[in-house]
All heavy atoms as a GROMACS GRO file, in nm:
protein
  616
    1MET      N    1  -0.473  -1.256  -1.182
    1MET     CA    2  -0.447  -1.122  -1.231
    1MET      C    3  -0.406  -1.131  -1.378
    1MET      O    4  -0.320  -1.208  -1.414
    1MET     CB    5  -0.337  -1.057  -1.147
    1MET     CG    6  -0.302  -0.919  -1.191
    1MET     SD    7  -0.203  -0.826  -1.071
    1MET     CE    8  -0.045  -0.905  -1.082
    2THR      N    9  -0.469  -1.049  -1.461
    2THR     CA   10  -0.430  -1.046  -1.602
    2THR      C   11  -0.304  -0.963  -1.618
    2THR      O   12  -0.269  -0.883  -1.531
    2THR     CB   13  -0.543  -0.986  -1.689
    2THR    OG1   14  -0.560  -0.850  -1.652
    2THR    CG2   15  -0.672  -1.062  -1.673
    3THR      N   16  -0.237  -0.978  -1.730
    3THR     CA   17  -0.112  -0.906  -1.750
    3THR      C   18  -0.131  -0.755  -1.759
    3THR      O   19  -0.039  -0.681  -1.734
    3THR     CB   20  -0.040  -0.957  -1.877
    3THR    OG1   21  -0.129  -0.941  -1.987
    3THR    CG2   22   0.002  -1.100  -1.862
    4ASN      N   23  -0.250  -0.707  -1.796
    4ASN     CA   24  -0.274  -0.564  -1.809
    4ASN      C   25  -0.334  -0.501  -1.684
    4ASN      O   26  -0.352  -0.380  -1.679
    4ASN     CB   27  -0.366  -0.537  -1.928
    4ASN     CG   28  -0.300  -0.572  -2.059
    4ASN    OD1   29  -0.178  -0.563  -2.073
    4ASN    ND2   30  -0.379  -0.613  -2.155
    5GLU      N   31  -0.371  -0.580  -1.587
    5GLU     CA   32  -0.435  -0.527  -1.466
    5GLU      C   33  -0.332  -0.466  -1.372
    5GLU      O   34  -0.235  -0.531  -1.334
    5GLU     CB   35  -0.511  -0.639  -1.395
    5GLU     CG   36  -0.589  -0.591  -1.276
    5GLU     CD   37  -0.667  -0.703  -1.210
    5GLU    OE1   38  -0.611  -0.814  -1.192
    5GLU    OE2   39  -0.784  -0.680  -1.178
    6VAL      N   40  -0.353  -0.341  -1.336
    6VAL     CA   41  -0.267  -0.273  -1.240
    6VAL      C   42  -0.332  -0.284  -1.103
    6VAL      O   43  -0.450  -0.252  -1.087
    6VAL     CB   44  -0.246  -0.125  -1.277
    6VAL    CG1   45  -0.168  -0.052  -1.170
    6VAL    CG2   46  -0.175  -0.115  -1.412
    7VAL      N   47  -0.254  -0.329  -1.005
    7VAL     CA   48  -0.306  -0.342  -0.869
    7VAL      C   49  -0.231  -0.241  -0.782
    7VAL      O   50  -0.108  -0.244  -0.773
    7VAL     CB   51  -0.286  -0.484  -0.814
    7VAL    CG1   52  -0.339  -0.494  -0.671
    7VAL    CG2   53  -0.356  -0.586  -0.903
    8ILE      N   54  -0.307  -0.153  -0.720
    8ILE     CA   55  -0.249  -0.050  -0.633
    8ILE      C   56  -0.278  -0.088  -0.489
    8ILE      O   57  -0.394  -0.109  -0.451
    8ILE     CB   58  -0.306   0.088  -0.664
    8ILE    CG1   59  -0.274   0.125  -0.810
    8ILE    CG2   60  -0.250   0.192  -0.567
    8ILE    CD1   61  -0.335   0.255  -0.856
    9GLY      N   62  -0.173  -0.097  -0.409
    9GLY     CA   63  -0.189  -0.125  -0.268
    9GLY      C   64  -0.206   0.004  -0.190
    9GLY      O   65  -0.148   0.107  -0.223
   10VAL      N   66  -0.287  -0.001  -0.088
   10VAL     CA   67  -0.306   0.112   0.002
   10VAL      C   68  -0.263   0.063   0.140
   10VAL      O   69  -0.323  -0.032   0.194
   10VAL     CB   70  -0.451   0.162   0.003
   10VAL    CG1   71  -0.467   0.278   0.100
   10VAL    CG2   72  -0.494   0.204  -0.138
   11LEU      N   73  -0.158   0.123   0.194
   11LEU     CA   74  -0.109   0.082   0.325
   11LEU      C   75  -0.221   0.100   0.427
   11LEU      O   76  -0.273   0.210   0.445
   11LEU     CB   77   0.014   0.164   0.364
   11LEU     CG   78   0.087   0.119   0.490
   11LEU    CD1   79   0.144  -0.022   0.472
   11LEU    CD2   80   0.197   0.216   0.525
   12ALA      N   81  -0.263  -0.009   0.490
   12ALA     CA   82  -0.381  -0.009   0.575
   12ALA      C   83  -0.343  -0.028   0.721
   12ALA      O   84  -0.399  -0.113   0.791
   12ALA     CB   85  -0.479  -0.117   0.529
   13LEU      N   86  -0.247   0.051   0.767
   13LEU     CA   87  -0.209   0.043   0.908
   13LEU      C   88  -0.288   0.144   0.989
   13LEU      O   89  -0.330   0.117   1.100
   13LEU     CB   90  -0.059   0.071   0.924
   13LEU     CG   91   0.034  -0.026   0.852
   13LEU    CD1   92   0.180   0.010   0.881
   13LEU    CD2   93   0.007  -0.170   0.894
   14GLN      N   94  -0.307   0.262   0.933
   14GLN     CA   95  -0.385   0.366   0.999
   14GLN      C   96  -0.411   0.476   0.897
   14GLN      O   97  -0.332   0.495   0.804
   14GLN     CB   98  -0.309   0.424   1.119
   14GLN     CG   99  -0.388   0.531   1.191
   14GLN     CD  100  -0.315   0.585   1.311
   14GLN    OE1  101  -0.212   0.534   1.350
   14GLN    NE2  102  -0.368   0.689   1.369
   15GLY      N  103  -0.518   0.546   0.911
   15GLY     CA  104  -0.549   0.654   0.818
   15GLY      C  105  -0.674   0.621   0.739
   15GLY      O  106  -0.744   0.524   0.765
   16SER      N  107  -0.698   0.700   0.638
   16SER     CA  108  -0.822   0.688   0.561
   16SER      C  109  -0.803   0.597   0.440
   16SER      O  110  -0.830   0.634   0.327
   16SER     CB  111  -0.869   0.826   0.517
   16SER     OG  112  -0.767   0.890   0.442
   17PHE      N  113  -0.758   0.475   0.464
   17PHE     CA  114  -0.726   0.386   0.353
   17PHE      C  115  -0.849   0.346   0.272
   17PHE      O  116  -0.840   0.330   0.152
   17PHE     CB  117  -0.647   0.263   0.399
   17PHE     CG  118  -0.705   0.190   0.516
   17PHE    CD1  119  -0.800   0.092   0.499
   17PHE    CD2  120  -0.661   0.219   0.645
   17PHE    CE1  121  -0.852   0.024   0.606
   17PHE    CE2  122  -0.713   0.151   0.754
   17PHE     CZ  123  -0.809   0.053   0.735
   18GLU      N  124  -0.962   0.328   0.336
   18GLU     CA  125  -1.083   0.290   0.261
   18GLU      C  126  -1.126   0.402   0.166
   18GLU      O  127  -1.166   0.376   0.053
   18GLU     CB  128  -1.196   0.254   0.357
   18GLU     CG  129  -1.169   0.125   0.430
   18GLU     CD  130  -1.270   0.095   0.540
   18GLU    OE1  131  -1.337   0.189   0.588
   18GLU    OE2  132  -1.281  -0.022   0.578
   19GLU      N  133  -1.115   0.526   0.210
   19GLU     CA  134  -1.149   0.640   0.125
   19GLU      C  135  -1.052   0.649   0.007
   19GLU      O  136  -1.092   0.680  -0.105
   19GLU     CB  137  -1.147   0.770   0.205
   19GLU     CG  138  -1.262   0.782   0.304
   19GLU     CD  139  -1.235   0.715   0.439
   19GLU    OE1  140  -1.133   0.645   0.454
   19GLU    OE2  141  -1.319   0.732   0.529
   20HIS      N  142  -0.924   0.621   0.031
   20HIS     CA  143  -0.825   0.621  -0.077
   20HIS      C  144  -0.861   0.513  -0.180
   20HIS      O  145  -0.857   0.538  -0.300
   20HIS     CB  146  -0.684   0.595  -0.023
   20HIS     CG  147  -0.619   0.716   0.034
   20HIS    ND1  148  -0.650   0.765   0.158
   20HIS    CD2  149  -0.524   0.797  -0.015
   20HIS    CE1  150  -0.577   0.872   0.184
   20HIS    NE2  151  -0.498   0.893   0.079
   21GLN      N  152  -0.895   0.394  -0.133
   21GLN     CA  153  -0.932   0.286  -0.224
   21GLN      C  154  -1.051   0.326  -0.311
   21GLN      O  155  -1.049   0.307  -0.433
   21GLN     CB  156  -0.968   0.160  -0.147
   21GLN     CG  157  -0.849   0.084  -0.095
   21GLN     CD  158  -0.896  -0.044  -0.030
   21GLN    OE1  159  -0.936  -0.046   0.085
   21GLN    NE2  160  -0.891  -0.152  -0.106
   22GLU      N  161  -1.153   0.377  -0.249
   22GLU     CA  162  -1.274   0.415  -0.322
   22GLU      C  163  -1.243   0.519  -0.430
   22GLU      O  164  -1.285   0.507  -0.545
   22GLU     CB  165  -1.379   0.470  -0.225
   22GLU     CG  166  -1.508   0.507  -0.291
   22GLU     CD  167  -1.610   0.561  -0.191
   22GLU    OE1  168  -1.596   0.537  -0.069
   22GLU    OE2  169  -1.705   0.627  -0.237
   23CYS      N  170  -1.166   0.619  -0.394
   23CYS     CA  171  -1.131   0.725  -0.489
   23CYS      C  172  -1.048   0.671  -0.606
   23CYS      O  173  -1.074   0.703  -0.723
   23CYS     CB  174  -1.054   0.834  -0.415
   23CYS     SG  175  -1.013   0.975  -0.518
   24ILE      N  176  -0.951   0.586  -0.577
   24ILE     CA  177  -0.864   0.529  -0.681
   24ILE      C  178  -0.946   0.442  -0.776
   24ILE      O  179  -0.934   0.453  -0.898
   24ILE     CB  180  -0.750   0.447  -0.618
   24ILE    CG1  181  -0.655   0.538  -0.542
   24ILE    CG2  182  -0.674   0.369  -0.726
   24ILE    CD1  183  -0.566   0.463  -0.444
   25GLU      N  184  -1.028   0.355  -0.720
   25GLU     CA  185  -1.106   0.264  -0.803
   25GLU      C  186  -1.205   0.339  -0.892
   25GLU      O  187  -1.220   0.306  -1.010
   25GLU     CB  188  -1.176   0.161  -0.716
   25GLU     CG  189  -1.079   0.061  -0.655
   25GLU     CD  190  -1.141  -0.037  -0.557
   25GLU    OE1  191  -1.263  -0.028  -0.531
   25GLU    OE2  192  -1.068  -0.123  -0.507
   26LYS      N  193  -1.270   0.441  -0.837
   26LYS     CA  194  -1.367   0.518  -0.916
   26LYS      C  195  -1.299   0.600  -1.024
   26LYS      O  196  -1.350   0.612  -1.135
   26LYS     CB  197  -1.448   0.610  -0.824
   26LYS     CG  198  -1.555   0.539  -0.746
   26LYS     CD  199  -1.635   0.637  -0.665
   26LYS     CE  200  -1.746   0.567  -0.589
   26LYS     NZ  201  -1.823   0.661  -0.505
   27SER      N  202  -1.184   0.659  -0.994
   27SER     CA  203  -1.122   0.751  -1.090
   27SER      C  204  -1.032   0.681  -1.192
   27SER      O  205  -1.012   0.733  -1.301
   27SER     CB  206  -1.042   0.858  -1.016
   27SER     OG  207  -0.934   0.802  -0.945
   28THR      N  208  -0.978   0.564  -1.159
   28THR     CA  209  -0.884   0.499  -1.251
   28THR      C  210  -0.931   0.364  -1.302
   28THR      O  211  -0.881   0.317  -1.404
   28THR     CB  212  -0.747   0.476  -1.183
   28THR    OG1  213  -0.761   0.378  -1.081
   28THR    CG2  214  -0.690   0.604  -1.126
   29GLY      N  215  -1.020   0.300  -1.230
   29GLY     CA  216  -1.062   0.165  -1.267
   29GLY      C  217  -0.962   0.059  -1.224
   29GLY      O  218  -0.982  -0.060  -1.249
   30CYS      N  219  -0.854   0.099  -1.158
   30CYS     CA  220  -0.754   0.003  -1.111
   30CYS      C  221  -0.809  -0.073  -0.990
   30CYS      O  222  -0.888  -0.021  -0.912
   30CYS     CB  223  -0.626   0.073  -1.069
   30CYS     SG  224  -0.533   0.144  -1.205
   31LYS      N  225  -0.763  -0.194  -0.976
   31LYS     CA  226  -0.795  -0.273  -0.858
   31LYS      C  227  -0.707  -0.224  -0.743
   31LYS      O  228  -0.591  -0.189  -0.763
   31LYS     CB  229  -0.768  -0.421  -0.886
   31LYS     CG  230  -0.792  -0.511  -0.767
   31LYS     CD  231  -0.761  -0.655  -0.797
   31LYS     CE  232  -0.779  -0.738  -0.671
   31LYS     NZ  233  -0.746  -0.878  -0.694
   32THR      N  234  -0.761  -0.221  -0.623
   32THR     CA  235  -0.682  -0.186  -0.505
   32THR      C  236  -0.694  -0.297  -0.401
   32THR      O  237  -0.792  -0.371  -0.398
   32THR     CB  238  -0.727  -0.054  -0.440
   32THR    OG1  239  -0.860  -0.069  -0.390
   32THR    CG2  240  -0.721   0.062  -0.539
   33ILE      N  241  -0.592  -0.307  -0.319
   33ILE     CA  242  -0.598  -0.398  -0.203
   33ILE      C  243  -0.543  -0.324  -0.081
   33ILE      O  244  -0.460  -0.235  -0.094
   33ILE     CB  245  -0.520  -0.530  -0.224
   33ILE    CG1  246  -0.370  -0.506  -0.238
   33ILE    CG2  247  -0.575  -0.606  -0.342
   33ILE    CD1  248  -0.288  -0.634  -0.229
   34GLN      N  249  -0.592  -0.363   0.034
   34GLN     CA  250  -0.540  -0.310   0.160
   34GLN      C  251  -0.415  -0.389   0.196
   34GLN      O  252  -0.421  -0.512   0.207
   34GLN     CB  253  -0.644  -0.320   0.270
   34GLN     CG  254  -0.764  -0.234   0.245
   34GLN     CD  255  -0.871  -0.248   0.352
   34GLN    OE1  256  -0.850  -0.312   0.456
   34GLN    NE2  257  -0.986  -0.188   0.327
   35VAL      N  258  -0.303  -0.320   0.213
   35VAL     CA  259  -0.178  -0.386   0.247
   35VAL      C  260  -0.159  -0.377   0.399
   35VAL      O  261  -0.145  -0.269   0.455
   35VAL     CB  262  -0.058  -0.321   0.174
   35VAL    CG1  263   0.073  -0.384   0.217
   35VAL    CG2  264  -0.077  -0.331   0.023
   36ARG      N  265  -0.160  -0.494   0.462
   36ARG     CA  266  -0.145  -0.503   0.607
   36ARG      C  267  -0.022  -0.584   0.648
   36ARG      O  268   0.020  -0.577   0.762
   36ARG     CB  269  -0.269  -0.565   0.670
   36ARG     CG  270  -0.394  -0.483   0.650
   36ARG     CD  271  -0.514  -0.553   0.713
   36ARG     NE  272  -0.638  -0.486   0.681
   36ARG     CZ  273  -0.686  -0.380   0.746
   36ARG    NH1  274  -0.619  -0.329   0.847
   36ARG    NH2  275  -0.800  -0.326   0.709
   37THR      N  276   0.030  -0.664   0.555
   37THR     CA  277   0.147  -0.747   0.586
   37THR      C  278   0.251  -0.732   0.476
   37THR      O  279   0.219  -0.699   0.361
   37THR     CB  280   0.110  -0.896   0.597
   37THR    OG1  281   0.066  -0.942   0.469
   37THR    CG2  282   0.002  -0.920   0.701
   38SER      N  283   0.375  -0.757   0.511
   38SER     CA  284   0.483  -0.742   0.413
   38SER      C  285   0.469  -0.840   0.296
   38SER      O  286   0.508  -0.809   0.184
   38SER     CB  287   0.619  -0.758   0.481
   38SER     OG  288   0.630  -0.884   0.545
   39SER      N  289   0.410  -0.956   0.318
   39SER     CA  290   0.395  -1.053   0.210
   39SER      C  291   0.301  -1.002   0.100
   39SER      O  292   0.312  -1.042  -0.016
   39SER     CB  293   0.345  -1.187   0.264
   39SER     OG  294   0.217  -1.173   0.320
   40GLN      N  295   0.211  -0.910   0.133
   40GLN     CA  296   0.119  -0.855   0.033
   40GLN      C  297   0.188  -0.762  -0.066
   40GLN      O  298   0.134  -0.734  -0.172
   40GLN     CB  299   0.004  -0.782   0.102
   40GLN     CG  300  -0.087  -0.875   0.177
   40GLN     CD  301  -0.191  -0.799   0.254
   40GLN    OE1  302  -0.160  -0.725   0.346
   40GLN    NE2  303  -0.317  -0.817   0.215
   41LEU      N  304   0.308  -0.715  -0.036
   41LEU     CA  305   0.379  -0.626  -0.126
   41LEU      C  306   0.410  -0.693  -0.260
   41LEU      O  307   0.423  -0.625  -0.362
   41LEU     CB  308   0.508  -0.576  -0.060
   41LEU     CG  309   0.488  -0.488   0.064
   41LEU    CD1  310   0.622  -0.463   0.132
   41LEU    CD2  311   0.419  -0.358   0.028
   42GLU      N  312   0.418  -0.825  -0.260
   42GLU     CA  313   0.445  -0.899  -0.384
   42GLU      C  314   0.326  -0.896  -0.480
   42GLU      O  315   0.341  -0.925  -0.598
   42GLU     CB  316   0.480  -1.044  -0.350
   42GLU     CG  317   0.606  -1.058  -0.267
   42GLU     CD  318   0.628  -1.200  -0.219
   42GLU    OE1  319   0.560  -1.292  -0.267
   42GLU    OE2  320   0.715  -1.219  -0.132
   43GLN      N  321   0.209  -0.860  -0.430
   43GLN     CA  322   0.086  -0.863  -0.510
   43GLN      C  323   0.054  -0.730  -0.578
   43GLN      O  324  -0.045  -0.721  -0.651
   43GLN     CB  325  -0.032  -0.901  -0.421
   43GLN     CG  326  -0.018  -1.033  -0.350
   43GLN     CD  327  -0.127  -1.050  -0.245
   43GLN    OE1  328  -0.237  -0.998  -0.257
   43GLN    NE2  329  -0.096  -1.124  -0.140
   44ILE      N  330   0.134  -0.626  -0.554
   44ILE     CA  331   0.096  -0.493  -0.602
   44ILE      C  332   0.199  -0.434  -0.698
   44ILE      O  333   0.316  -0.471  -0.697
   44ILE     CB  334   0.073  -0.397  -0.483
   44ILE    CG1  335   0.199  -0.383  -0.397
   44ILE    CG2  336  -0.046  -0.444  -0.400
   44ILE    CD1  337   0.188  -0.281  -0.286
   45ASP      N  338   0.150  -0.339  -0.778
   45ASP     CA  339   0.233  -0.269  -0.876
   45ASP      C  340   0.271  -0.130  -0.829
   45ASP      O  341   0.362  -0.068  -0.886
   45ASP     CB  342   0.158  -0.258  -1.009
   45ASP     CG  343   0.121  -0.395  -1.063
   45ASP    OD1  344   0.213  -0.475  -1.087
   45ASP    OD2  345   0.001  -0.422  -1.080
   46ALA      N  346   0.202  -0.078  -0.731
   46ALA     CA  347   0.226   0.055  -0.677
   46ALA      C  348   0.165   0.058  -0.537
   46ALA      O  349   0.088  -0.031  -0.501
   46ALA     CB  350   0.161   0.162  -0.765
   47ILE      N  351   0.203   0.161  -0.459
   47ILE     CA  352   0.147   0.171  -0.323
   47ILE      C  353   0.123   0.316  -0.287
   47ILE      O  354   0.193   0.406  -0.333
   47ILE     CB  355   0.240   0.103  -0.218
   47ILE    CG1  356   0.169   0.088  -0.083
   47ILE    CG2  357   0.371   0.178  -0.205
   47ILE    CD1  358   0.235  -0.008   0.013
   48ILE      N  359   0.020   0.336  -0.205
   48ILE     CA  360  -0.013   0.467  -0.151
   48ILE      C  361  -0.004   0.458   0.001
   48ILE      O  362  -0.056   0.365   0.062
   48ILE     CB  363  -0.155   0.511  -0.194
   48ILE    CG1  364  -0.155   0.532  -0.345
   48ILE    CG2  365  -0.200   0.635  -0.118
   48ILE    CD1  366  -0.289   0.569  -0.402
   49PHE      N  367   0.063   0.558   0.060
   49PHE     CA  368   0.072   0.570   0.206
   49PHE      C  369  -0.027   0.678   0.250
   49PHE      O  370   0.003   0.796   0.239
   49PHE     CB  371   0.212   0.613   0.250
   49PHE     CG  372   0.320   0.516   0.216
   49PHE    CD1  373   0.406   0.541   0.110
   49PHE    CD2  374   0.340   0.402   0.290
   49PHE    CE1  375   0.508   0.453   0.079
   49PHE    CE2  376   0.441   0.313   0.260
   49PHE     CZ  377   0.525   0.339   0.154
   50PRO      N  378  -0.146   0.641   0.299
   50PRO     CA  379  -0.240   0.743   0.348
   50PRO      C  380  -0.183   0.810   0.472
   50PRO      O  381  -0.099   0.753   0.542
   50PRO     CB  382  -0.366   0.666   0.383
   50PRO     CG  383  -0.344   0.526   0.343
   50PRO     CD  384  -0.199   0.507   0.315
   51GLY      N  385  -0.229   0.929   0.499
   51GLY     CA  386  -0.186   0.999   0.620
   51GLY      C  387  -0.232   0.926   0.744
   51GLY      O  388  -0.327   0.849   0.742
   52GLY      N  389  -0.165   0.950   0.852
   52GLY     CA  390  -0.200   0.889   0.979
   52GLY      C  391  -0.105   0.940   1.085
   52GLY      O  392  -0.009   1.010   1.054
   53GLU      N  393  -0.130   0.910   1.205
   53GLU     CA  394  -0.045   0.955   1.314
   53GLU      C  395   0.084   0.874   1.310
   53GLU      O  396   0.083   0.753   1.320
   53GLU     CB  397  -0.122   0.937   1.446
   53GLU     CG  398  -0.071   1.023   1.559
   53GLU     CD  399   0.048   0.960   1.629
   53GLU    OE1  400   0.035   0.848   1.677
   53GLU    OE2  401   0.153   1.025   1.631
   54SER      N  402   0.196   0.943   1.292
   54SER     CA  403   0.322   0.875   1.261
   54SER      C  404   0.372   0.783   1.372
   54SER      O  405   0.430   0.678   1.343
   54SER     CB  406   0.430   0.978   1.225
   54SER     OG  407   0.452   1.066   1.333
   55THR      N  408   0.352   0.818   1.498
   55THR     CA  409   0.400   0.732   1.607
   55THR      C  410   0.326   0.599   1.605
   55THR      O  411   0.388   0.492   1.614
   55THR     CB  412   0.380   0.801   1.743
   55THR    OG1  413   0.450   0.924   1.743
   55THR    CG2  414   0.431   0.713   1.856
   56ALA      N  415   0.195   0.604   1.590
   56ALA     CA  416   0.116   0.480   1.586
   56ALA      C  417   0.154   0.398   1.464
   56ALA      O  418   0.170   0.276   1.472
   56ALA     CB  419  -0.033   0.512   1.585
   57MET      N  420   0.170   0.464   1.348
   57MET     CA  421   0.208   0.390   1.227
   57MET      C  422   0.344   0.325   1.245
   57MET      O  423   0.367   0.213   1.199
   57MET     CB  424   0.207   0.482   1.105
   57MET     CG  425   0.068   0.516   1.057
   57MET     SD  426   0.067   0.615   0.908
   57MET     CE  427   0.116   0.493   0.786
   58GLY      N  428   0.436   0.395   1.311
   58GLY     CA  429   0.569   0.340   1.335
   58GLY      C  430   0.564   0.214   1.420
   58GLY      O  431   0.631   0.115   1.391
   59LEU      N  432   0.483   0.217   1.524
   59LEU     CA  433   0.470   0.100   1.611
   59LEU      C  434   0.403  -0.016   1.539
   59LEU      O  435   0.449  -0.130   1.546
   59LEU     CB  436   0.389   0.137   1.736
   59LEU     CG  437   0.456   0.235   1.832
   59LEU    CD1  438   0.358   0.280   1.940
   59LEU    CD2  439   0.580   0.173   1.894
   60ILE      N  440   0.296   0.014   1.467
   60ILE     CA  441   0.224  -0.092   1.395
   60ILE      C  442   0.311  -0.149   1.285
   60ILE      O  443   0.316  -0.269   1.263
   60ILE     CB  444   0.092  -0.037   1.338
   60ILE    CG1  445  -0.002   0.006   1.451
   60ILE    CG2  446   0.024  -0.141   1.248
   60ILE    CD1  447  -0.121   0.089   1.405
   61GLY      N  448   0.383  -0.062   1.214
   61GLY     CA  449   0.465  -0.104   1.101
   61GLY      C  450   0.586  -0.186   1.138
   61GLY      O  451   0.643  -0.254   1.053
   62SER      N  452   0.626  -0.180   1.264
   62SER     CA  453   0.744  -0.258   1.305
   62SER      C  454   0.710  -0.407   1.317
   62SER      O  455   0.800  -0.491   1.316
   62SER     CB  456   0.799  -0.204   1.437
   62SER     OG  457   0.705  -0.219   1.540
   63ILE      N  458   0.583  -0.439   1.326
   63ILE     CA  459   0.539  -0.579   1.330
   63ILE      C  460   0.558  -0.640   1.192
   63ILE      O  461   0.533  -0.576   1.091
   63ILE     CB  462   0.391  -0.587   1.372
   63ILE    CG1  463   0.371  -0.526   1.510
   63ILE    CG2  464   0.339  -0.730   1.368
   63ILE    CD1  465   0.228  -0.505   1.550
   64ASP      N  466   0.604  -0.762   1.185
   64ASP     CA  467   0.618  -0.835   1.059
   64ASP      C  468   0.728  -0.778   0.970
   64ASP      O  469   0.734  -0.808   0.852
   64ASP     CB  470   0.483  -0.835   0.985
   64ASP     CG  471   0.482  -0.918   0.857
   64ASP    OD1  472   0.548  -1.023   0.855
   64ASP    OD2  473   0.417  -0.877   0.760
   65GLY      N  474   0.814  -0.691   1.024
   65GLY     CA  475   0.921  -0.635   0.943
   65GLY      C  476   0.871  -0.548   0.829
   65GLY      O  477   0.937  -0.534   0.726
   66MET      N  478   0.752  -0.490   0.845
   66MET     CA  479   0.688  -0.414   0.738
   66MET      C  480   0.775  -0.300   0.688
   66MET      O  481   0.789  -0.280   0.567
   66MET     CB  482   0.554  -0.360   0.784
   66MET     CG  483   0.483  -0.273   0.682
   66MET     SD  484   0.436  -0.362   0.532
   66MET     CE  485   0.273  -0.413   0.573
   67TRP      N  486   0.838  -0.222   0.775
   67TRP     CA  487   0.914  -0.104   0.730
   67TRP      C  488   1.033  -0.142   0.644
   67TRP      O  489   1.058  -0.078   0.542
   67TRP     CB  490   0.956  -0.016   0.846
   67TRP     CG  491   0.839   0.048   0.916
   67TRP    CD1  492   0.812   0.047   1.049
   67TRP    CD2  493   0.731   0.121   0.856
   67TRP    NE1  494   0.695   0.114   1.074
   67TRP    CE2  495   0.644   0.161   0.958
   67TRP    CE3  496   0.699   0.156   0.725
   67TRP    CZ2  497   0.527   0.235   0.935
   67TRP    CZ3  498   0.582   0.229   0.701
   67TRP    CH2  499   0.500   0.268   0.805
   68SER      N  500   1.105  -0.245   0.678
   68SER     CA  501   1.219  -0.285   0.595
   68SER      C  502   1.171  -0.339   0.461
   68SER      O  503   1.233  -0.314   0.357
   68SER     CB  504   1.307  -0.387   0.667
   68SER     OG  505   1.237  -0.505   0.695
   69GLU      N  506   1.058  -0.409   0.459
   69GLU     CA  507   1.004  -0.459   0.333
   69GLU      C  508   0.949  -0.346   0.247
   69GLU      O  509   0.961  -0.349   0.125
   69GLU     CB  510   0.897  -0.565   0.359
   69GLU     CG  511   0.952  -0.693   0.421
   69GLU     CD  512   1.062  -0.757   0.338
   69GLU    OE1  513   1.047  -0.769   0.214
   69GLU    OE2  514   1.165  -0.795   0.396
   70LEU      N  515   0.891  -0.244   0.311
   70LEU     CA  516   0.846  -0.128   0.236
   70LEU      C  517   0.964  -0.055   0.172
   70LEU      O  518   0.956  -0.008   0.059
   70LEU     CB  519   0.767  -0.032   0.326
   70LEU     CG  520   0.624  -0.074   0.356
   70LEU    CD1  521   0.565   0.012   0.467
   70LEU    CD2  522   0.538  -0.065   0.231
   71ARG      N  523   1.075  -0.045   0.244
   71ARG     CA  524   1.195   0.018   0.189
   71ARG      C  525   1.242  -0.058   0.065
   71ARG      O  526   1.276   0.002  -0.037
   71ARG     CB  527   1.306   0.024   0.295
   71ARG     CG  528   1.444   0.063   0.246
   71ARG     CD  529   1.455   0.192   0.170
   71ARG     NE  530   1.410   0.305   0.245
   71ARG     CZ  531   1.378   0.423   0.190
   71ARG    NH1  532   1.388   0.441   0.061
   71ARG    NH2  533   1.336   0.522   0.262
   72LYS      N  534   1.240  -0.189   0.071
   72LYS     CA  535   1.279  -0.270  -0.046
   72LYS      C  536   1.183  -0.245  -0.163
   72LYS      O  537   1.226  -0.236  -0.277
   72LYS     CB  538   1.280  -0.419  -0.010
   72LYS     CG  539   1.391  -0.459   0.083
   72LYS     CD  540   1.379  -0.607   0.119
   72LYS     CE  541   1.476  -0.646   0.228
   72LYS     NZ  542   1.455  -0.785   0.271
   73PHE      N  543   1.054  -0.235  -0.133
   73PHE     CA  544   0.955  -0.207  -0.237
   73PHE      C  545   0.984  -0.072  -0.303
   73PHE      O  546   0.985  -0.060  -0.425
   73PHE     CB  547   0.813  -0.208  -0.179
   73PHE     CG  548   0.705  -0.186  -0.282
   73PHE    CD1  549   0.652  -0.293  -0.350
   73PHE    CD2  550   0.658  -0.058  -0.311
   73PHE    CE1  551   0.554  -0.275  -0.446
   73PHE    CE2  552   0.561  -0.040  -0.408
   73PHE     CZ  553   0.508  -0.147  -0.475
   74VAL      N  554   1.008   0.030  -0.222
   74VAL     CA  555   1.039   0.163  -0.275
   74VAL      C  556   1.163   0.158  -0.363
   74VAL      O  557   1.169   0.219  -0.470
   74VAL     CB  558   1.057   0.263  -0.159
   74VAL    CG1  559   1.114   0.395  -0.208
   74VAL    CG2  560   0.924   0.287  -0.087
   75ASP      N  561   1.264   0.082  -0.320
   75ASP     CA  562   1.388   0.072  -0.395
   75ASP      C  563   1.373   0.002  -0.529
   75ASP      O  564   1.460   0.013  -0.616
   75ASP     CB  565   1.495   0.000  -0.311
   75ASP     CG  566   1.545   0.086  -0.194
   75ASP    OD1  567   1.522   0.210  -0.196
   75ASP    OD2  568   1.604   0.028  -0.102
   76THR      N  569   1.260  -0.069  -0.552
   76THR     CA  570   1.239  -0.134  -0.682
   76THR      C  571   1.208  -0.034  -0.792
   76THR      O  572   1.215  -0.067  -0.910
   76THR     CB  573   1.123  -0.236  -0.677
   76THR    OG1  574   0.999  -0.167  -0.658
   76THR    CG2  575   1.146  -0.343  -0.572
   77GLY      N  576   1.171   0.088  -0.753
   77GLY     CA  577   1.135   0.188  -0.852
   77GLY      C  578   0.987   0.189  -0.888
   77GLY      O  579   0.944   0.267  -0.973
   78LYS      N  580   0.909   0.101  -0.826
   78LYS     CA  581   0.765   0.102  -0.851
   78LYS      C  582   0.707   0.231  -0.794
   78LYS      O  583   0.762   0.289  -0.700
   78LYS     CB  584   0.698  -0.019  -0.786
   78LYS     CG  585   0.733  -0.151  -0.851
   78LYS     CD  586   0.662  -0.266  -0.785
   78LYS     CE  587   0.696  -0.398  -0.854
   78LYS     NZ  588   0.626  -0.511  -0.790
   79PRO      N  589   0.595   0.279  -0.850
   79PRO     CA  590   0.536   0.405  -0.803
   79PRO      C  591   0.495   0.400  -0.656
   79PRO      O  592   0.439   0.300  -0.610
   79PRO     CB  593   0.414   0.425  -0.892
   79PRO     CG  594   0.443   0.343  -1.015
   79PRO     CD  595   0.524   0.226  -0.966
   80VAL      N  596   0.524   0.508  -0.586
   80VAL     CA  597   0.488   0.522  -0.444
   80VAL      C  598   0.433   0.662  -0.426
   80VAL      O  599   0.493   0.760  -0.467
   80VAL     CB  600   0.612   0.503  -0.354
   80VAL    CG1  601   0.576   0.527  -0.207
   80VAL    CG2  602   0.675   0.366  -0.373
   81TRP      N  603   0.313   0.669  -0.364
   81TRP     CA  604   0.254   0.799  -0.334
   81TRP      C  605   0.230   0.812  -0.188
   81TRP      O  606   0.191   0.723  -0.122
   81TRP     CB  607   0.119   0.817  -0.404
   81TRP     CG  608   0.126   0.822  -0.552
   81TRP    CD1  609   0.150   0.930  -0.630
   81TRP    CD2  610   0.107   0.712  -0.643
   81TRP    NE1  611   0.147   0.895  -0.761
   81TRP    CE2  612   0.121   0.762  -0.772
   81TRP    CE3  613   0.082   0.576  -0.627
   81TRP    CZ2  614   0.108   0.684  -0.886
   81TRP    CZ3  615   0.070   0.498  -0.739
   81TRP    CH2  616   0.083   0.551  -0.866
   0.00000   0.00000   0.00000
């Protein structure tokens, strides 16, 4: 990754994450990655939470400690949509 490259993560637990990626890449030129594990949070500069059914997302997100790691990411002040 170059120092000027912005990488936007799209939470890929459930929802229209592929459509979000396509729209972001076309409109901004930023690189996107699908975030499926908490370790991937270290690779991104911002994150988008696509819509999805909250109960299913809650169950899926509890694996790998994802929700607590997402809270830490939010607390860094990096952009979150």
